[in-house]
N, C-alpha and C positions, 0 to 999 in steps of 0.2 A: 068637694067644692074646688073649682078652678080658681086659683088666686090671680090677682091682677098681674103679677109677674109672669105666670104661666100663660095667661091669656095673651099678653103682649108677645110671647114667643110663638103662640099658635097662629096668630093672625097673618104674619108674613108667609107661613107655610100654606095656609088656605088660599091666600092671594096667588101664590106661585102655582098651585094646582089649578085655580080658575083660569089663569093666563094660559097654562098649558092646554087646558080643554079647548079654549078659544083657538089657539094656534094650531092644534091638531086638526080641528074641523076646517079652519081656513086653509091649511095646507092640503087637505083632501079635496076641498072645493077647487083649489088652483089646479091640482092634478087632474080632476075631471074636466076642467076647462081646457087644459092643454091637450087632452086626449080627444075630447068630443067636439070642441069648437075650433081649436087650431089644428086638430088632426095630426098632432105631433107623433111621429113614429111611422104611421101609414094611414092611408085614407080610410075613413069610416063609412061603410055602406049604410044606406038608409035603413036596412033591416036590422043592423047591429046597433043603431043609435039608441042610447038609454038616457032619459032625463036624470038630472041629479037627484030628484026625489026617490028614484029607484035605489039609490045608494044610502039613503038616510039610515036605515037599520044597520047597514054594514059600518057606516061612520060611527054610530053609537057603540057598536061592538068593538071596533078598532080603538076608539077612545078609552073604553073601559080596560081593554087588554093592555094598552100602552101604559096607562096609569098604574095598573097592577105590576107590570114588569119594572117600571121605574121605581115603584115603592120597594120591591124586592131587591133591586140593585142599589138601594140606598141613596137615590137621587133626592128623595124628600126626607124630612124629619131630622132627628138628631144625628143620623149617620152622614148627613150632607156636610162633610168637613174637608173633602178633597179639593185639590186645585181645579182651576177651570178646565184644564186639558183633560183631567180624569173625568170631570163631570160631562164634558162634551163627548168623550169616548163612551161613557155610560149611556148617554142619550142616543148615540149612533147605534150601538149594539142593541139597545132596546127597540129602536125603530126597525132594525133588520129582523129581529126575532118576531116582532109584532106583524110585520108585513108577511113574513114566511107563514106564520100561523093563519093569517087571513087568506092567503092564496090557497093553502092546503084545505082549509075549512070550506071556503066558498066554492072552489072548483070540485070538491068532493060532492057537495050538495047540488050544484048546478054547473056542470062542466063547461057549457058553451054560452052562458048568459052574460058574463061580465068580462071586461077587458083586463088582462093581466098587467098591461102597461100602466093602468091607473094606480095600481098598488105599488108598482116600482117608482113611479113619479111621486106618489104620496110619501113613500119612505124617504126619498131624497129631500123633498121640500119640507116635510115635517121636521126632519133632522136639522136642516138649515135654519128654519124659523126658531126652533127651540134653542139651538146653540147660539144664535144671534141674540136672542132674548137673555140667555144666561150671561153672555159676555157683556152685554149692555148693563144688565143688573149689577154685575160685579164692578164694572167701571163706575157706575153711579154711586154704589155703596162706598167704594173706595174714595171717591171724591168727597162725599158727605163726611166720611170718617176723618179724612185729612182736615176737614173744616171743623171737626169737633162735634159733629151731629150724629146721633144714634150710636154712641159709644157705650160699651159695657164697662161699668165701674169695677175695677179690680183691686183687691188687696193682696199683696205678695207677702208670704210668710218666709222669713229668712233673708239675710243680706250677705250670705257667704257667696262662694263662687257660683253655686246654682242659682241663687236669687239674682245676682248681678247678670247672669247669663239670660235669665228670663226677661229682666228689665231691658237689657240691650236689644233683644229681639223685638220686644214690643215697641220701643221707641224708634227702631229702625224701620218698622213696618206699620205705620199708622193706619194703613188700609185694612188691617185685620180686625179693627173695631174695638180695641181695648184701650181703656184710659186708666193708668195706674194712679190710684188715689194716694197710695203710700205703702210703706212696708212695716212689718213688725218683727221684732227679734228680742230674745231674752237678754242679750247683751246690749247695753246702751250703745247706740250708734248715732253718727251724725247723718243729717239728711244727705241724699245722693242726688246732686243736681236739683231738679224740680221735685224729686221723689222724697217725700217727707217721712222721717222716722216717727211713727205714731205711738210707739210704746211696746210693752212686752206682749208675748203671744196670748197671755191670759185675758187681754183686753179685747180679743177678737169679737165677742158677742156685742159689747158696747159700741165698738168701732163699726161693725156691720150695720147696726141700727142708725148710728149717727151719720155715717157717710153714704147710706143707702147702697151698700155693696151688692153687686150682682154676682160676683164670682170671687172665690178665694183660690189663689194658686199657691200650693204648698211646695216650697223649695228647700227642704231640710235634708241633712245627711241621713243615710240609712240607719245610723245608730239612734236616731230620734224617733223610732217607730211608735213608742208608747205615746209620745207627744202628738204624733200624727193622728193616732186613733182618737185622742181627745178632741183634736180639731175637727175631725170628720163627724164626730157625735154632735159637736156644737153647730156645725154647718147644717146638719140634718134638722136640728131643732129650729134653726133660724130660717129654714127653707132657702138656703143660699147654695148655689152650685159650687162645686170645688173640683180642682184638678191637682194631680200630684206629679211633680217632676221626678222621674226616676234618677237615682244617684248611682251612676256608674263609676264609683270611686273617684268622683269629682272630675271625670273626663269631660271635655267639651262635648255637649250633645250634638253639635254640628259636625264632629269628627267621628261619631259613632256609626259603624256600618253594621246593619242588622240583616242577617240572613236566617233561613229556617230550613230544617230537615223534618218533614212530616209533622209540622206544627211546633217543633222544638226550636226556640229562638237561639241563634248563635251570634254573639256580640263581639265585634272587633273594632279596630280603628282603621279608617281610610286615610290615605295620604292627604296632607293639607293641600288645598287647591292652589295656593300661591307658591308652589315648589315645582322643581323639575321643568317639564315641558310647558306648564302654565306660566311659570316665571319667564321662560325664554320667549314665549309668544307675546306676553305682555310687554317685554322689553323691545321686541322688534316693532310692535305697534307704536310704542312711545317714541322711538327714534324717527320713524317715518313721519308720524303726525307732527312731532316737534319741529323737524327740519322744514316740513311744508308750511307750518304756521309761521315760522320766522321769515320765510320768503314772502308770504302773503302780507304780513304786517310791517314789513321793512319801511314803507313810507310813513306809517304811523309812528314808528320808533324815532324817526328823524324829527318829526313834529314835536313829539314829547320831549326829546333831548333839548331842542331849542327852547321850548317853553320853560323847562326847569332851569336852564342856564340863565335865561333872561330874568327869571322871577327872583332868584336868591343865590348868593354865593355858595360854592361847595361842589362836590362831585355830582355828576349826572346819575351814576349808578353807585349804590353803596353795597359794601360787602359786610355781611353779618355772620358770625359763627353760629351755626345751628347744628342740631343733633339729628343724624340720619339713621339708617338701618343699623340695628344691633348696637346703637349708642355711639356710632362713629361720627365725630364732628366734621363739618365741611363748610366751605365758603358759600353763603347763600346770597344770591343777587336780587336786588330790587331797584326800581327807579326811586330816587330820593324823593320822599314826600314830606320830610321834616327839615328844619334848618340844620346846618352843619353841626356835627358832634352832639346831636340830640340825645344819644344814648347816655351821655354823661349827666344829663339832667333828670334821668329817670328816678334817681334816688330821692329827688325833691318832690316827686309826684306820686310815689308809691302809696301814700296814705289816701290818695283820691282814686284808687283803683275801683272800677265799677264791676269787675268780674269776680266770680267765685273760683276758688281753686288756685293752682300754681300758674296763673297767667296774669298779664296786665292788659286791661282794656279801659279806654276812656273816650267817651263820645266826643267831647270838645277838648281834645288834647291841644294845649297852647303851643306845642312844638311844631305843629303842621304849618306848611306854607300855603299860599293861596292856590298854587297849582297842585300842591299835595292833597288838598281837600278834594279836588276833582279827580285826581288819580285814585285816591282811596275809594271814593264813591263809585267810580267806574271799574275798579279793580285793574286798571291798566298798569299800576305799579308792579303787578305780578308778572308781566310779560317776560322780563329778563330771566325768569326761572326756567324758561325753555332751554337756556344754556345749561342749567343744572341737570336737566333731563338728558341732554346730549352728552354730558360728562358722566353719566351713570351715577349721579348723586340723588336724583329725584325721579319720580314717575309723573305722568300726567294726572293720575288719580291715586289718592292715598291719604293717610292722615297728614295734617299740616305739620311741618318740622318745628319742634320747640327750641327755645333757647336753652343753653346749658343750665342756667339758674332755675329754669322751670323744671327740668328733668330731676334736678337735685331735690326738689320738693315732691316728686311723684310718690304716690302710694305704690306698693308692689304690683297691684293689678293694673295700674296705669301704664306700666312699662311694656305691656303687651302691644301698645301702639308702635313700639320701635322694632317690631318683628319684620316689617316690610319697608320698602323705600317710601319716604314721604312724598306727598303729591301737591301739585298746583291747586287742584280742586279735590273735593272729597265729599263723603256723605254728610259730614257736619256742615260743610260750606253750602250745600244745597238744602239743608234742613233748618237753617236759621243763622248760621255764621256766628258773629260775635254775640248775638242775643242768647245763645245757648249757654247754660252753665257748663263748666269744664267737664265735670263728671259725666254729663249727658253726652257731650262730644266724644269723650273717651269710650263710652258704651257704643256709640255709633261706629267709631273707628274699629273697635274690636269685632263688632258684628260684620263689618265689611271684610276684615281679614279672614274671618271664619267662613264667609259665604261668597268669596270672590268668584266671579265668572266674567268672561268678556262681555256678556250681556249686561251685567251690573255696571261695569265700567262705562259702557255706551249709555246706559240710562242716566248715570250721574253726569256725564258730559253733556247730554241733551238737557238735563235740568239746570246745568250751570248757566247757560245763556239767559233764561228767564230770571234766575237769581241775580245775575250781574245787572241786568236791565232794571230790575226793581230796586236794586241797592239796599234791600232789606238786610239789616244786620251788618252793613259795611261802614266801619268808622275806624 
């Protein structure tokens, strides 16, 4: 009997196949129209004209052929886990193979009856239609998942380095469709940001039922293989999917380089992406963009400086000691958004802290000035940090620089945030800013460090503007 959960999994696959069938036939019809009506390629003689009904049998055969090829290539079903580029590549190669089979078969049986150009056009058009549908489908699913719709409810087993690695990857990529309900571990733990500690591993059966878990991700060290077997048996009884994170001696999975020789996996470490030439290139881009930005916003800087000076006594720009790369302190510049000497008043407000972890956040901080409230809301108080970028103390994109007292309260794994230059904006800033618990922000920052690319920096910078305009989490 097919369970409700399995039926829910089958329906999207059936819908995908149905859409492909429609698009394949639409693509073939367009190819026929281009050849016989628009006469694309060369003129069609009256004696060579064939109505589209002549091709109906060939269309049906081509459709079945392509569906079979795509099935064998893993485009459908549980093997459909690759990225969109790999999926589009599979669609393209499948269409080429299908067209080649059709050309050979048709022209072997009837050499002079059909136009070869129809099959060539069909191959191109069908590939384009299917690829466009896949990209649109992934974009739509990603949008829904970022809104919390259609998520798979996940229980993580283990809160060690492997467990945190899984959680940071999931929280950094909401479009993958996972929602972490919580985590279990045999050692009593504190909740990790929004991720709640739900109890010992033995409670998995009850938790799976109570929280309607769709998938269990096992992130335990290799020495726990007996415990892993028990979890697998429990998942089988509960009809809950499971996945196991391989433990490469607690290496970061993002740094593992896997090759193979005749099917034998060879595991090594690849260089961190934010080292060497990657770091140099990032630095060059930082300097160029920071210098250009300072020139462009110079009139705004003058307006802000006058507003601050007229609003309240004190300096226009304040210097704060922050912690940079590898724990090195530096002078951090900001437009003053609070009354003069506000740092000395912090000790009286610490009990009203609204943030979790080693940070201080307060929505209605009484130390803010009238202009300061607007500066915080618009994030214009951060503009002077472009000077920190030019002074090689910060980057445009990276983890936000902490205060020394915050670093003193860091757990050991939090310190990985200090491996790169801090940034004016970062993954945490475009994912919720001050509304995120500190542990979750740290997970996002570590994911950024391990997965850095120029494309990721560009994506974060493009997401920064909507985040600034919305003002979500800015206080």
